[in-house]
C-alpha positions in Angstrom: 120.6 185.9 111.7 117.5 185.0 112.6 117.3 182.6 115.4 114.1 180.3 116.8 113.8 180.0 120.1 109.8 179.7 120.7 107.0 178.3 119.2 103.4 178.1 118.7 101.7 175.4 118.0 97.9 175.6 116.5 95.7 172.9 114.8 92.7 174.3 113.0 89.6 171.7 112.6 86.1 171.5 113.7 86.5 168.2 114.3 89.3 168.3 116.8 86.8 170.8 118.7 84.0 168.4 118.8 85.7 164.7 119.4 85.3 163.2 116.5 88.7 163.6 116.1 91.9 163.3 118.7 94.5 166.1 118.0 98.0 164.8 118.6 99.6 166.5 115.5 101.0 168.7 118.5 102.8 166.1 120.5 104.5 164.8 117.4 105.8 168.6 116.6 106.5 169.5 120.2 109.2 166.1 120.6 110.7 167.5 117.5 110.7 170.9 118.4 112.2 170.0 121.9 115.0 168.1 120.3 115.8 170.9 118.3 116.1 173.3 121.6 112.9 175.1 120.6 110.3 175.7 123.6 106.8 175.8 122.5 105.0 178.3 124.6 101.4 177.9 123.2 99.3 175.2 122.0 95.6 175.7 120.3 93.1 174.4 119.1 91.0 176.7 116.5 87.5 175.9 114.6 87.5 176.3 111.1 86.8 180.3 111.0 88.5 182.7 109.3 88.5 185.1 111.9 89.2 182.9 114.7 92.2 181.7 113.2 93.4 185.2 112.3 92.9 186.6 115.8 95.0 183.4 117.3 97.8 183.8 114.7 98.1 187.4 115.9 98.5 186.2 119.5 101.1 183.8 118.4 103.0 186.2 116.5 103.3 188.2 119.9 104.4 184.9 121.8 106.6 183.4 120.1 109.5 183.1 117.1 108.4 180.6 115.1 104.2 179.5 114.6 103.6 176.1 113.5 99.7 175.6 111.7 98.6 172.2 110.9 95.4 171.8 109.4 92.8 173.7 106.9 95.0 173.2 103.8 92.5 170.7 101.9 90.2 171.8 99.1 86.9 172.7 100.6 85.6 175.6 101.3 85.7 175.0 105.4 89.7 174.9 104.2 90.6 178.9 105.2 94.0 178.4 107.0 95.6 179.9 104.1 93.3 182.9 103.2 93.2 183.3 107.2 96.6 183.4 107.7 97.2 185.6 104.5 95.0 188.7 106.6 96.9 188.1 109.6 100.2 189.0 108.0 98.8 191.6 106.0 99.6 189.5 102.4 98.3 188.5 99.1 97.8 185.1 97.9 98.8 184.2 94.6 98.3 180.8 92.3 101.4 178.8 91.9 101.5 177.5 88.5 104.2 174.6 89.2 101.8 173.4 92.1 98.6 173.4 90.3 100.4 171.1 87.2 101.9 168.5 89.7 97.7 169.0 91.3 96.7 168.2 87.5 99.4 165.4 87.2 98.3 163.7 90.4 94.8 163.0 89.4 95.2 162.6 86.0 98.1 159.3 87.2 94.8 158.5 89.9 93.2 158.1 86.6 90.3 161.0 87.9 89.5 164.1 87.0 90.6 167.1 89.1 87.9 169.4 90.7 87.9 173.1 90.4 88.2 173.3 94.4 91.9 171.5 94.3 93.5 174.3 92.5 93.0 176.6 95.9 96.3 174.4 97.3 98.1 175.9 94.7 97.8 179.1 96.4 100.6 180.6 98.2 101.0 183.2 100.8 103.1 186.0 99.3 107.1 185.2 99.7 106.3 182.0 100.7 108.5 178.9 99.7 106.3 175.6 99.2 107.2 172.5 101.3 107.0 169.6 99.0 103.7 166.6 99.4 105.4 163.4 99.1 102.2 161.8 100.5 99.2 164.2 99.6 98.2 166.9 97.6 98.4 169.9 100.1 101.8 171.5 99.9 103.0 173.1 103.2 104.4 176.7 103.1 107.2 178.4 104.3 107.0 181.9 105.5 109.2 184.5 107.1 107.8 187.0 108.3 109.7 189.9 109.7 111.8 188.3 112.4 109.3 185.4 112.6 108.7 182.6 110.7 105.0 180.9 110.1 104.5 177.2 108.8 101.6 176.0 107.6 101.4 171.9 107.4 98.6 169.6 106.3 96.4 168.3 109.3 96.5 164.6 108.0 98.9 162.8 110.6 100.9 161.0 108.1 101.1 163.8 105.5 102.3 166.0 108.5 104.9 163.8 109.9 106.3 163.2 106.8 106.7 167.0 106.0 108.2 168.0 109.3 110.8 165.5 109.1 112.0 166.2 105.9 111.0 169.8 105.1 111.0 171.4 108.6 113.5 169.9 110.8 116.1 170.8 108.3 115.4 174.1 108.0 114.7 174.8 111.8 118.3 173.1 112.9 119.7 176.1 110.8 118.0 178.3 112.7 117.4 176.8 116.2 119.9 178.0 119.3 123.8 177.0 119.1 123.3 175.5 122.7 122.4 171.6 122.1 119.6 170.5 124.0 120.0 166.8 125.4 117.8 164.2 126.8 117.7 160.8 128.1 114.4 158.8 129.2 113.1 155.7 130.9 110.5 153.8 131.5 109.3 152.7 135.0 106.6 150.8 135.9 104.1 149.8 138.8 105.3 152.8 141.2 103.0 155.2 142.6 103.6 158.8 140.9 103.8 160.9 144.1 106.1 158.5 145.3 108.2 158.5 141.7 108.2 161.7 141.7 110.2 162.5 145.3 112.5 159.6 144.6 113.9 161.4 141.5 113.7 164.7 142.9 116.1 163.6 145.5 118.2 162.0 143.1 119.2 165.1 141.1 119.6 167.7 143.9 122.1 170.0 143.5 122.6 169.6 139.6 121.9 172.3 137.6 120.8 172.7 134.6 118.4 169.6 134.9 114.8 169.4 133.8 112.8 166.5 135.0 109.5 165.6 133.4 106.6 163.0 133.6 104.6 161.3 131.3 102.0 159.4 133.0 100.2 156.5 131.2 98.1 153.4 133.2 100.9 152.1 135.5 103.6 153.5 133.3 105.6 156.5 133.9 108.0 157.9 131.6 110.7 159.8 133.2 113.0 162.4 131.2 115.8 164.0 132.0 116.8 167.1 130.2 119.4 169.8 129.9 120.8 172.7 127.5 124.3 172.8 129.4 127.1 170.7 129.4 126.5 166.6 128.9 128.4 165.6 132.2 125.5 166.9 134.4 122.9 164.7 132.6 124.9 161.8 132.6 125.3 162.0 136.3 121.5 163.0 136.6 120.7 159.7 134.7 123.5 157.6 136.7 121.7 158.5 140.2 118.2 158.3 138.7 118.8 154.6 137.7 120.5 153.7 141.0 117.8 155.4 142.9 115.1 153.6 141.0 116.5 150.5 140.4 115.3 147.4 139.3 111.7 149.6 138.5 113.4 151.3 135.2 111.7 148.7 133.3 112.9 150.2 130.0 115.2 153.5 128.3 115.4 155.7 125.6 113.4 154.0 122.8 113.5 150.4 124.3 109.3 149.3 125.6 108.4 147.2 128.7 106.9 144.5 125.7 110.4 144.7 123.8 112.6 144.1 127.0 110.5 141.3 128.6 110.7 139.5 125.0 114.3 139.9 124.8 114.6 138.6 128.4 112.4 135.5 128.2 114.6 134.9 124.5 117.7 135.2 126.4 117.0 132.9 129.2 115.5 130.5 126.3 111.8 130.6 128.5 108.4 130.3 127.2 105.4 131.7 128.3 101.4 131.4 128.6 98.8 133.4 130.0 95.4 133.4 131.8 93.7 136.0 131.8 90.1 136.6 133.5 89.5 140.5 133.7 92.1 141.4 131.1 89.9 139.6 128.5 92.9 138.8 126.2 95.3 142.3 126.5 98.0 141.0 128.2 98.3 138.2 125.2 97.6 141.3 122.8 100.2 143.4 124.4 103.0 140.6 124.3 102.2 139.3 120.9 102.6 143.4 119.7 106.7 142.7 119.5 107.6 140.8 116.3 109.0 137.7 116.6 107.3 136.9 119.9 106.2 133.2 118.5 109.6 132.5 119.9 108.9 132.3 123.7 104.8 133.1 123.5 103.2 129.9 123.8 99.5 131.5 124.0 97.0 132.4 126.3 93.7 131.5 127.5 90.9 133.9 128.5 88.8 132.2 131.3 85.8 135.0 132.0 83.6 133.0 134.0 84.0 130.1 136.9 83.2 127.1 134.1 85.8 128.3 131.9 88.4 128.8 134.7 87.3 125.1 135.8 87.4 123.7 132.7 89.7 124.9 130.8 92.4 125.9 133.6 91.8 122.9 136.1 90.8 125.5 138.8 88.8 123.7 141.7 85.2 124.4 141.4 84.9 124.3 145.1 87.2 126.9 145.5 85.8 128.9 143.3 82.6 128.4 144.8 83.6 128.9 148.4 86.4 131.9 147.6 85.6 133.4 144.9 87.6 134.3 141.9 89.9 137.2 143.2 92.2 135.8 145.5 95.6 134.2 145.7 94.9 130.8 145.2 92.6 130.9 141.9 95.3 133.2 140.7 98.0 130.6 141.3 96.1 127.6 140.1 95.2 129.6 136.9 98.9 130.6 136.5 99.7 126.5 136.4 96.5 125.5 134.5 97.9 128.1 131.7 101.6 126.8 132.1 100.7 123.0 131.7 98.0 123.1 129.2 100.1 125.6 127.4 103.3 123.3 128.1 105.2 126.4 128.7 108.3 127.3 131.2 106.5 129.8 133.1 102.5 130.9 133.5 101.1 134.1 134.6 97.5 134.8 135.5 95.5 137.9 135.8 92.3 137.8 137.9 90.2 140.5 139.3 87.4 143.1 139.6 87.5 145.5 137.4 84.5 147.4 138.2 82.3 149.3 138.0 80.3 146.6 140.4 81.8 144.0 141.7 80.0 141.3 139.5 79.4 139.0 143.0 82.7 138.9 143.9 83.9 139.3 147.2 86.5 141.7 146.8 86.1 145.5 145.9 86.0 146.9 142.4 90.1 147.6 141.3 91.6 144.7 143.4 93.5 142.7 141.1 95.9 139.3 141.8 98.4 137.8 139.8 99.9 134.4 140.1 102.9 133.0 138.6 104.1 129.9 138.3 107.7 128.0 137.0 106.7 124.3 138.0 108.8 124.6 141.0 107.2 127.5 142.4 104.3 129.7 142.5 104.4 133.4 143.5 101.0 135.5 144.0 100.2 138.9 144.5 97.0 141.6 145.4 96.9 144.7 144.2 94.1 147.6 144.7 94.3 149.4 141.4 93.1 152.9 140.9 90.8 154.3 138.3 87.7 153.3 135.8 87.2 149.8 134.5 89.5 150.7 131.1 92.4 152.1 133.5 92.3 149.2 135.7 92.1 146.4 133.5 95.3 148.7 131.6 97.0 149.0 134.5 97.1 145.3 134.9 98.3 144.3 132.2 101.4 147.0 133.2 101.7 144.9 136.6 101.8 141.6 135.0 104.4 142.3 132.2 106.7 144.2 135.2 106.5 140.9 137.4 107.4 138.6 134.7 110.3 140.9 133.8 111.5 141.3 137.1 111.6 137.1 137.3 112.9 136.6 134.0 115.4 139.2 134.3 116.5 139.0 138.6 116.1 135.4 138.6 114.2 136.1 141.5 110.3 138.1 142.5 110.8 139.7 145.8 108.1 142.6 146.7 107.3 143.9 143.7 104.4 146.0 145.5 
């Protein structure tokens, strides 16, 4: 019986190579394959050129049991995937009349006349099984070629995802390795990647069959533990890592930092207001991305210049003139002002220098100060965050939410640096 253990992912399209469109389909497919125990050994982006597609398909046939190709199934003259793959496999194309009828019916239902070029979407490789296109006009194709499987998928992300989840995964689950793949993930926030890597490595030392991987994005690191062995080792690895990282684990599995912050605020019956300077509303946007956030989020005040900080938040103008806007006293005053003006239980403020210049502030670019006020106590922290302007701003949002989650969840703040 055919068994699929390895896969090559090919994405076709000039727009993916020249930067007009970001290639995200492969990441989605990789995750689905990993859950089936299928290892991705090659990911490639190929231009809309028949010879290029043919060459890369030939390489992928040598490297893997399964080839998944996205893109190039449309009706235009640069959609060449079907023709190129047929040449690579040495098979012919033939028009499927039932697919052609569905195409005619689709355009008729839309009240439009179908162009003759659309009929090329009904051309199937010899021996191929069509994969239903629920959300578009281009069907996918499943081709069994010797001991290999080649799958053609549309490049439009929502069409591709629907086809993978409803057609491809079911078929592959029958051909994937019998040994079940298991994984757990946790999200760590506001920690340096190098320190985190050492701590996780130390935690899983001595456990066989455990693979550790990291996915990093401004201030957030997803730690993924996986195994193809028995589940006991994975459970032990998860236990050890969580004990090692402690409260820096801000989410697990499908949870999010934003969602867990919201749940913590709601469970304690607390309301929140934010004051933002360098983040310009990004913190409020992240908090309100969670459905039902109106239960606990009062609102935010974007006070970018000195006058706004003074008039909207009540920051002392003489303090701003003497010390600038990037210091602990100003951050606390902003947090107090947001809490009082929006009548919230908690106020948090973010002020800093995102760069590239200092904007006249004393502190260098990358300096960010956070203030927190609960009406009884005030806290402030100064960070130096890495990266360019956008990264510093996004990193600051993550740190602010981490500070809040630790305060609300643990009942104290401690050292968050």
